[in-house]
C-alpha positions in Angstrom: -67.3 -97.2 -62.9 -65.3 -96.3 -65.6 -63.5 -92.6 -66.8 -66.5 -93.1 -70.0 -70.0 -93.7 -67.7 -68.2 -91.2 -65.2 -67.7 -88.3 -67.5 -70.7 -89.4 -68.9 -72.3 -88.3 -66.1 -70.9 -85.0 -65.2 -72.0 -84.1 -68.4 -75.3 -85.6 -67.4 -75.4 -83.5 -64.2 -73.9 -80.8 -65.7 -76.0 -79.8 -68.4 -74.7 -75.5 -69.3 -71.0 -76.5 -67.9 -70.0 -74.6 -71.6 -72.2 -72.8 -71.7 -72.1 -71.0 -68.5 -68.1 -71.2 -69.2 -68.5 -69.1 -72.9 -70.5 -66.3 -71.1 -67.6 -66.6 -68.4 -64.9 -67.1 -70.4 -65.0 -64.0 -73.6 -61.6 -64.1 -74.5 -61.8 -67.7 -74.8 -64.5 -67.2 -76.5 -62.6 -64.6 -79.7 -59.4 -67.4 -78.8 -61.6 -70.1 -80.2 -63.6 -69.0 -83.5 -60.0 -67.4 -84.5 -58.3 -69.8 -84.2 -61.1 -71.8 -86.2 -61.3 -68.9 -89.0 -57.5 -70.1 -89.5 -58.4 -73.7 -89.6 -61.4 -72.7 -92.6 -58.9 -70.2 -94.3 -56.3 -73.7 -94.5 -59.3 -75.9 -95.2 -59.8 -73.2 -98.9 -55.9 -73.1 -99.6 -54.6 -76.5 -98.9 -58.1 -78.6 -99.7 -59.1 -81.6 -97.2 -57.8 -84.8 -97.3 -60.8 -87.2 -97.7 -61.2 -90.8 -97.3 -62.7 -91.9 -100.4 -61.3 -91.8 -103.3 -61.2 -88.9 -106.1 -63.1 -88.5 -109.3 -59.6 -87.9 -110.2 -57.5 -90.6 -109.7 -53.3 -89.2 -111.0 -52.6 -92.5 -113.2 -49.6 -94.2 -112.3 -47.5 -96.6 -114.9 -47.1 -100.7 -113.5 -43.7 -100.6 -111.2 -42.7 -100.1 -107.4 -42.0 -97.2 -105.8 -40.8 -95.7 -102.8 -42.8 -93.3 -101.0 -40.6 -91.1 -98.3 -42.3 -88.7 -95.8 -41.2 -85.1 -96.6 -43.4 -83.7 -94.2 -47.1 -84.0 -92.1 -50.1 -81.8 -92.1 -53.1 -82.1 -89.9 -56.7 -81.4 -90.5 -59.9 -82.3 -89.5 -60.1 -85.4 -89.4 -56.5 -86.7 -88.7 -52.5 -86.4 -90.0 -52.0 -86.8 -93.0 -48.2 -87.3 -95.0 -46.9 -85.2 -97.8 -44.8 -87.7 -99.5 -42.2 -88.0 -102.8 -42.6 -90.7 -105.1 -40.1 -91.6 -106.1 -39.3 -94.6 -109.4 -37.4 -98.1 -108.3 -38.4 -99.9 -111.6 -41.1 -99.8 -114.2 -43.4 -102.6 -114.7 -44.4 -103.5 -119.0 -48.6 -103.6 -117.1 -51.5 -101.4 -117.3 -51.2 -98.0 -115.8 -52.5 -98.2 -112.4 -54.9 -95.8 -110.6 -53.3 -94.1 -107.0 -55.7 -93.2 -105.1 
């Protein structure tokens, strides 16, 4: 039996495990709530990165750019990079839309 199936079987046999665990560990519940409040507050301040392009996309001139990672943020979906954009050369075409 593989690990995934074993986990599904265990969960089916122990459907009330987490409910009982939370009842027996109130400190865990409170800590989890505090951490979720902090995550929610951060989302309000920073916004959450989405996979879909923004309606108000940034317009960049056509050219060659260097992206340099200067930080990393972890959000609900995945880790996202904070980058510095450096112009290496400018093109002569119309502006490109960055998403």
